[in-house]
C-alpha positions in Angstrom: 183.1 -55.5 232.8 185.0 -53.4 235.5 187.0 -57.2 235.9 188.2 -57.0 231.8 189.2 -53.8 232.1 191.7 -53.9 235.1 193.0 -57.2 234.2 193.7 -55.6 230.7 194.8 -52.2 232.5 197.5 -55.1 234.4 198.5 -56.9 231.2 199.4 -53.6 229.4 201.2 -52.5 232.9 203.3 -55.8 233.4 204.0 -56.0 229.5 205.0 -52.9 228.3 207.1 -52.4 231.6 209.1 -55.6 231.0 209.5 -54.6 227.5 210.8 -51.1 227.9 213.0 -52.6 231.2 213.1 -52.3 234.7 214.5 -48.2 234.5 211.2 -47.5 232.8 209.3 -49.3 235.8 208.6 -46.1 237.9 206.1 -44.7 235.2 203.9 -48.1 235.3 204.2 -47.7 239.4 202.8 -43.8 239.0 200.2 -44.6 236.8 199.0 -47.9 238.6 198.7 -46.0 242.0 197.1 -42.7 240.1 194.3 -45.5 238.9 193.9 -47.2 242.5 193.6 -43.4 243.8 191.5 -42.8 241.5 189.3 -46.2 242.5 189.6 -45.4 245.7 187.7 -42.2 245.3 184.7 -43.5 243.3 184.6 -46.4 246.4 184.4 -43.8 249.0 182.2 -40.8 246.8 180.1 -41.9 244.3 176.7 -43.0 245.4 176.2 -47.0 245.2 174.1 -47.2 241.8 176.7 -45.4 240.0 179.7 -46.8 240.8 180.3 -49.5 238.2 179.4 -46.5 235.2 181.8 -44.6 236.7 184.8 -46.7 237.1 184.2 -48.6 233.6 184.3 -44.9 232.5 187.6 -44.1 234.6 189.5 -47.1 233.2 188.4 -46.8 229.9 189.5 -43.2 230.0 193.1 -44.2 231.4 193.6 -47.3 228.9 192.6 -44.9 225.9 195.5 -41.9 227.1 197.8 -44.8 227.8 197.4 -46.5 224.2 197.4 -43.1 222.8 200.7 -42.1 224.5 202.8 -45.2 223.7 203.2 -45.0 220.0 203.6 -41.4 219.7 206.2 -42.5 222.3 207.8 -45.3 221.0 208.1 -42.9 218.1 209.7 -40.4 219.7 213.1 -42.0 221.1 212.8 -44.3 217.6 213.7 -40.9 215.8 210.7 -40.8 213.6 209.9 -36.9 213.4 210.0 -36.4 217.4 212.2 -35.5 219.9 212.0 -37.0 223.3 208.9 -35.7 224.7 208.3 -33.4 222.2 204.1 -34.7 221.5 203.5 -32.7 219.0 203.8 -29.4 221.6 207.5 -27.9 221.8 206.7 -26.7 225.3 206.7 -30.1 227.0 210.4 -30.9 225.3 211.2 -27.6 227.3 209.8 -28.4 230.4 211.4 -32.2 230.0 214.8 -30.8 229.1 214.8 -28.1 231.6 213.7 -30.4 234.4 216.1 -33.3 234.0 218.9 -30.3 234.2 217.2 -29.2 237.4 216.9 -33.0 238.6 220.5 -33.4 238.1 221.5 -30.2 240.0 219.7 -30.7 243.0 221.3 -34.2 242.9 224.5 -32.6 243.3 223.1 -29.9 245.9 223.7 -27.0 243.6 221.3 -23.9 243.5 219.1 -23.3 240.3 220.4 -20.1 238.4 219.7 -18.9 235.3 224.1 -19.2 234.4 223.2 -22.8 235.1 220.7 -23.3 232.8 222.5 -21.7 229.9 222.9 -23.8 226.7 219.3 -25.6 227.6 216.3 -24.8 225.7 215.1 -22.0 227.2 218.3 -20.7 228.9 216.5 -18.7 231.2 215.0 -19.1 234.9 213.1 -22.3 234.5 209.5 -22.0 235.1 207.6 -23.4 238.2 206.5 -26.3 235.9 209.8 -26.7 235.3 210.6 -27.7 239.1 207.6 -30.0 238.6 209.1 -32.1 235.8 212.8 -31.8 238.2 210.5 -33.0 241.0 209.0 -36.3 238.9 212.5 -36.9 237.6 213.8 -36.9 241.0 211.7 -40.3 241.8 212.2 -41.6 238.0 215.1 -40.7 236.3 215.4 -39.1 233.7 211.5 -41.4 232.0 209.3 -38.9 230.0 207.3 -41.6 230.3 206.6 -40.5 233.7 205.2 -37.1 233.1 202.9 -38.0 230.2 201.4 -40.4 232.6 200.9 -38.0 235.2 199.1 -35.8 233.7 196.9 -38.0 231.8 196.0 -39.3 235.3 195.0 -36.1 236.0 193.1 -35.3 232.8 191.1 -38.4 234.1 190.4 -37.3 237.6 189.2 -34.3 236.3 186.6 -36.4 235.0 185.9 -38.0 238.2 185.5 -34.9 239.5 183.4 -33.3 236.7 180.9 -36.3 237.7 181.0 -35.5 241.8 180.0 -32.1 240.4 177.5 -32.4 238.4 176.1 -34.9 240.4 175.2 -33.1 243.3 174.1 -30.1 241.7 172.4 -31.1 239.0 171.1 -34.9 239.2 172.9 -38.4 238.2 171.8 -38.2 234.4 173.2 -34.7 233.8 176.7 -36.3 235.7 176.8 -39.6 233.7 176.6 -37.0 230.5 179.4 -34.5 231.7 181.7 -37.5 233.1 181.7 -39.1 229.4 182.1 -35.9 227.6 185.2 -34.4 230.1 186.8 -38.0 229.7 186.5 -37.8 226.3 186.2 -34.7 224.6 189.3 -34.2 222.1 191.0 -31.5 223.3 191.1 -32.6 226.8 192.3 -35.9 225.6 194.5 -34.4 223.6 196.6 -32.4 226.0 196.8 -34.5 228.6 198.6 -36.8 227.2 201.3 -34.0 226.5 204.0 -32.7 229.2 202.0 -29.6 229.4 201.0 -27.8 232.3 197.1 -27.2 230.6 195.5 -29.9 232.4 197.0 -29.6 236.0 195.4 -25.6 235.8 192.2 -27.0 234.0 192.2 -29.1 237.6 193.3 -26.7 239.5 190.6 -24.0 238.2 187.9 -26.7 238.3 188.3 -27.5 241.8 189.4 -24.1 242.9 185.8 -22.5 241.3 183.7 -25.7 243.0 185.7 -25.0 246.6 184.1 -21.5 246.3 180.6 -22.3 245.5 180.5 -24.9 248.4 182.2 -22.6 251.7 179.9 -19.2 250.3 177.0 -21.2 251.9 178.5 -23.5 254.1 182.4 -24.2 255.8 184.1 -27.4 255.4 187.6 -28.1 256.0 187.8 -30.1 253.5 186.7 -27.6 251.2 189.0 -25.2 252.6 191.9 -27.3 251.9 190.8 -28.2 248.4 190.7 -24.4 247.4 194.3 -23.4 249.1 195.9 -26.2 247.6 194.0 -25.3 244.1 194.8 -21.9 244.2 198.4 -22.4 245.2 198.7 -25.1 242.2 197.1 -22.3 239.9 199.7 -19.9 241.1 202.6 -21.3 240.2 201.0 -22.3 237.0 199.4 -19.3 235.5 199.4 -16.7 237.7 197.5 -13.7 236.3 194.7 -16.5 235.9 194.8 -17.4 239.6 194.8 -13.3 240.7 191.9 -12.9 238.4 189.8 -15.5 239.8 190.5 -15.2 243.4 189.3 -11.2 242.9 186.2 -12.5 240.9 185.2 -14.5 244.0 186.0 -11.9 246.6 183.6 -9.7 243.7 181.1 -12.7 243.9 181.1 -13.4 247.7 180.0 -9.9 248.4 177.9 -9.3 246.0 175.8 -12.6 247.1 176.0 -12.0 251.0 173.1 -11.1 253.0 174.2 -7.4 253.4 173.7 -6.7 249.7 170.2 -7.8 249.4 169.5 -5.7 253.0 171.0 -2.7 251.4 171.4 -2.9 247.8 172.5 0.8 247.7 175.1 1.3 250.3 176.1 -2.1 248.8 176.9 -0.8 245.2 178.7 1.8 246.4 180.9 0.0 248.6 181.4 -2.4 245.9 182.4 0.1 243.4 184.8 1.2 246.0 186.7 -1.9 247.0 186.2 -3.3 243.4 188.3 -0.1 241.8 190.8 -0.3 244.8 191.2 -4.1 244.2 191.3 -3.8 241.2 194.3 -0.8 240.7 195.8 -3.2 243.5 195.5 -6.3 240.8 196.2 -4.4 238.3 199.9 -3.2 239.9 201.3 -6.8 241.3 200.0 -8.0 238.4 202.2 -5.3 236.5 205.1 -6.1 239.0 205.0 -9.5 238.4 204.9 -9.3 234.3 207.9 -6.6 234.6 210.1 -9.1 236.9 209.0 -11.7 234.6 210.4 -9.6 231.6 213.8 -9.0 233.5 214.4 -13.1 233.9 213.4 -14.1 230.5 215.7 -11.4 229.0 213.3 -10.3 225.8 215.9 -8.0 224.0 213.3 -5.3 223.3 211.8 -5.1 226.6 215.3 -5.8 228.5 213.8 -3.2 231.0 211.6 -2.9 234.4 210.2 0.5 233.1 207.7 -0.2 230.8 203.8 -0.6 231.5 201.6 -3.9 231.8 199.8 -2.3 228.4 203.1 -2.2 226.5 204.2 -6.1 227.8 200.1 -7.0 226.9 201.1 -5.8 223.3 204.6 -7.4 223.2 202.7 -10.9 224.8 199.9 -10.8 222.0 202.4 -9.4 219.1 205.2 -12.3 219.7 202.3 -14.8 220.0 200.9 -13.6 216.4 203.0 -15.5 214.2 202.9 -18.6 212.4 199.8 -19.8 209.6 196.8 -19.6 212.5 198.0 -16.2 213.7 194.9 -13.5 213.7 194.3 -10.1 213.9 198.6 -9.1 213.7 199.8 -5.1 213.8 197.5 -4.4 216.6 199.1 -1.8 218.8 197.6 -2.6 222.3 199.7 0.8 223.5 197.1 2.3 221.4 193.9 3.1 223.6 192.2 3.8 219.7 193.5 0.9 218.3 192.9 -1.5 221.6 188.9 -0.3 221.6 188.1 -1.3 217.9 190.6 -4.3 217.7 188.8 -5.7 221.3 185.4 -6.9 220.0 186.9 -8.7 217.4 189.4 -10.5 219.6 186.5 -11.8 221.8 184.6 -13.5 218.8 187.9 -15.4 218.1 188.2 -16.0 221.8 185.0 -17.3 221.8 184.4 -19.1 218.8 187.6 -19.6 217.3 189.1 -21.8 215.6 186.0 -21.7 212.4 186.0 -24.2 210.7 187.4 -22.9 207.8 190.6 -22.8 209.3 193.5 -25.2 209.3 196.9 -24.4 210.1 198.8 -26.3 212.9 197.2 -29.6 213.8 195.6 -28.1 217.1 194.0 -25.6 214.4 192.8 -28.1 213.0 191.8 -30.4 216.3 190.2 -27.0 217.1 188.3 -26.1 214.1 186.5 -30.1 214.4 185.8 -29.2 217.9 184.6 -26.0 217.9 182.2 -27.3 214.8 180.5 -30.3 217.3 180.3 -26.7 220.1 178.7 -24.8 217.5 175.6 -27.7 217.0 175.8 -28.1 220.9 175.0 -24.2 221.5 171.5 -24.5 222.0 172.2 -27.3 224.7 174.6 -24.9 226.2 172.1 -22.3 226.3 169.6 -24.9 227.8 171.9 -25.9 230.6 172.5 -22.5 231.4 169.0 -21.4 232.0 168.4 -24.3 234.3 171.4 -23.6 236.3 170.1 -20.0 236.6 166.9 -21.3 237.7 168.4 -23.8 240.6 171.1 -22.5 241.4 171.2 -18.6 240.1 174.0 -17.6 242.4 176.7 -20.3 241.6 175.6 -19.7 237.6 176.8 -16.4 237.8 180.1 -17.0 239.3 180.6 -19.6 236.4 179.6 -17.2 234.0 181.7 -14.4 235.7 184.9 -16.1 235.8 183.9 -17.4 232.0 183.7 -14.1 230.5 186.6 -12.4 232.4 189.2 -15.2 231.1 187.3 -14.8 227.3 188.5 -11.3 228.2 192.0 -11.9 228.6 192.4 -14.3 226.0 191.1 -11.3 224.0 194.0 -8.9 225.1 197.2 -11.8 225.1 196.0 -14.3 222.2 197.6 -13.6 219.0 197.6 -17.6 217.6 194.4 -19.4 216.8 196.4 -22.5 218.2 197.4 -21.3 221.7 194.0 -20.0 222.1 192.2 -23.1 222.0 194.6 -24.8 224.4 194.1 -22.0 226.7 190.7 -21.3 226.4 190.1 -25.2 227.6 190.2 -23.8 231.5 186.7 -23.7 231.3 185.8 -26.2 228.9 184.8 -28.1 231.6 182.1 -25.7 233.1 180.8 -25.6 229.4 180.8 -29.6 228.7 178.6 -29.6 232.5 175.9 -27.0 230.8 175.7 -29.5 227.2 175.4 -32.2 229.7 172.4 -30.5 231.8 171.2 -28.8 228.7 170.9 -32.2 227.0 169.2 -33.4 230.7 167.0 -31.1 231.5 165.1 -30.1 227.7 161.7 -29.1 229.8 161.0 -25.5 231.1 159.6 -27.2 234.3 162.4 -28.1 236.4 162.6 -28.4 240.4 165.4 -27.3 242.4 168.3 -30.1 243.0 170.4 -30.5 245.6 171.4 -26.6 246.5 
């Protein structure tokens, strides 16, 4: 079985590389190299009895993404309804265009400034993800297929790390299911075949959380390195999310310390003081970063640095509350009364939208289908959380803490169901793990495993 998958992959690489020409060989080298790296991790880290299963799922996930990418890629270059590099999400085309311009400027030795990018897709200072696109183009030339293959590999690697995490904490049966779900879950597959930063953001969050869970109980150079790299990537691609998660990890470290267990009252007072101080610092840093972003983006109504973070969040949400899948329009976030009244409904959307009766964009339709599946899986999610709290209470508390605050963040800034659905995938890997655990451990009589 494994040999057949490998032969098919090599055949596709050679055939497609020959049909597209030698100038397109770069993407296939990236795909082959990334697949070999994944195979090496499987040989090195996966238990002997599971290597065959994991390798087959890994290769099947790679092949599915390649076979899904190629038809849309060909259509985009034959003018049938797509822009080059478009792939359903307009953001991907902007990243691709600005990335190519940056790569050309690098080649000429020029410093990147907004003026040099006037006339590009956005005409503003490029984001770190556009620099990432430029970095890839520096090696492959103008080849959007390279961008898609990189994200496809990141999506498949994520499923491999999900297996390793779940196998360590919950056993092999749950790990098998968790990897299968994360490798072929519709939205995770959909985002990983586009030129979007979401696959890298999702993997960075997962690895950062895993590193924190490990480092709380034992020092490890490997997890220190993984935590630093994932924090850096997340900070560049989703700075507010990174700051929020690091802050929550800090609070969680204090809350699960031995000091708390011995001196609870004193700790609670200290924790409240530190939380308020750090929260104010976080809020100030976030406000400063948003102001800087506004100045760079040249937003007409907010082309000033003399605004509050509440005004920025209100502008951000209002700008996103557009299109057929917009929800809760007209809420003024700068008005505390409206914000308080609107927040519970927004949390409902953040947790459960898109609803099955909502249509509109392609991502909304995909989301409605996927959420119908998640509604049916809700008992298993709750069962998985219950089992996790029994065998690894402190670690599960961090996962739930981060999930809750990320949901709150999405409730505050998202106004479009399609965008909300895409950004909520940040914690989807852990939801799928809970489903797998709930399916694997239905009994109330559970034993403590691998903690």
